[in-house]
N, C-alpha and C positions, 0 to 999 in steps of 0.2 A: 811739352820742351823739348828741343831738338834738339841731340845725340852733337857736343862736343868735337867728337869722335868720326872720320866715320871707311865703312870699311868697305871696300873693291875685287871681287875676286874673278882672277883670270888664270887663263888654262895657258901653256907657253906651246908655242907653235911648232914649224916647219923654218915660217920664213923667223919668227922669231931669235934663230938661232946661225953663229955659223958655220963653217964644212967639221966640225968637232959632235955638235950638237951643241952647243952651250949658248947661250940666247947670249948675242951681242950687244956689246955696252954700251951703248945710244941706245937699245931698244926697250933701257930701260926710264929711260925718259919719257916715253911712246908710254909706255904703266903710268905716270903718275899723270902724266897731262892726261888719259883715259879719266885714271880715276878720279882727276881738280875737276872734267865735266860731270862726269857722271853725277858726282854729290851736287855740284849748280844744281843740276836739274831735282834733283831729289826737291828742291831749298826753293826751285817754278825761278830761276835762274833761266834764262836760255840764251846760248850766244844769235842765235840767228837775228835775236831780236831788235839786241845791243849793237848787231851789225848793218842791222838797214838804218839805228843812227848815226851810223859812222860814227863808233864808240866800239876800240879792240882794245880784249886784252892778251898781253903779251908777257912773255917772261924776260924780265931781265938781266939776273942773274943766276944760277946755276953752282952750288956746293952740293957737289956727290958724292956718297964714300961709299967702293963700290968692296965690302967685308969677304960676300964667296959668292956660287955659284950657284945661278937657276939653268937647267935643261933644258931639252924636249920631255912635252908632256907633263909639266910640274904640275902645277897647283900653287897655282903664289895667294896673296893677300899684303893687297898696297892700305893700310892704314893711312888717312889725312890730315892733318888740327890745321887751321890758321890758329897763327902762333902772333900773328898783331898786324893790326889793319890802320891803317893809315889812309888819306885823305886823297891819292894819287894812286895809293901801293897796298898788294896784299904780302904779306910771308906765308907760306903751305912749309910747315914739317913735312914730309914722310918717308915712308919705313917698307920697304920689299919686303915681308917676311914668307918662308917655303919651310912646314915645321916647326910652325912656334919658335924659329929661328933665323931673325935680320940678318939679311945677306946684303940689303940695299939702304943707304938711307941719304938723303935730302935735303934742300935747303934753298925754297927759288923763293927770287922775290918775282909779284904777276904786274904788272904796272896796268892802268888804265891808259890810253892811248886815241885823240881824235883822229879819224885816219886819213880827213879830206885836210888836216894839219900841218899830220905830222908828229901832232906833241906831246904831253901829258898832258889830261886835264883830269879832273875831282870823279873819281869815282861814283854815279846817281844814288840817290839815296832812297831809291829801293833796291839795288840792291846792300850798300850800308846794312841798313836793317833787318835784311835776313840773316845780313856776315853774321853783324856782334849778336842776333840770337846765336848765334856756336859758336860764339869763341869767349 
């Protein structure tokens, strides 16, 4: 059985920081995105395959809370969990941890979109099945 949560390790590089060596807040969103993408990859869901079929997954809504700072060279862990699956959208609960301390949390709604029509559409059954097996 697949895990209902996934963990993704990431290191803070110079390019992730501001002039003071602290992670720029928008880069946490990039860390969350990478973690979701890698989790889908583990489930054998490759976004490039769906792009070829004119399907995309877009962020519709983000609620993010920055609780503490990460700095240059910190080792971080992004923990991801699917909290809700609907016909055309998903909600991920994600958190970034540094030394067992939660430094950032996010609730992110992802919508499935027909790229040709630029409108929401149903998530393909092949993806729903894989996601429901982990939620």
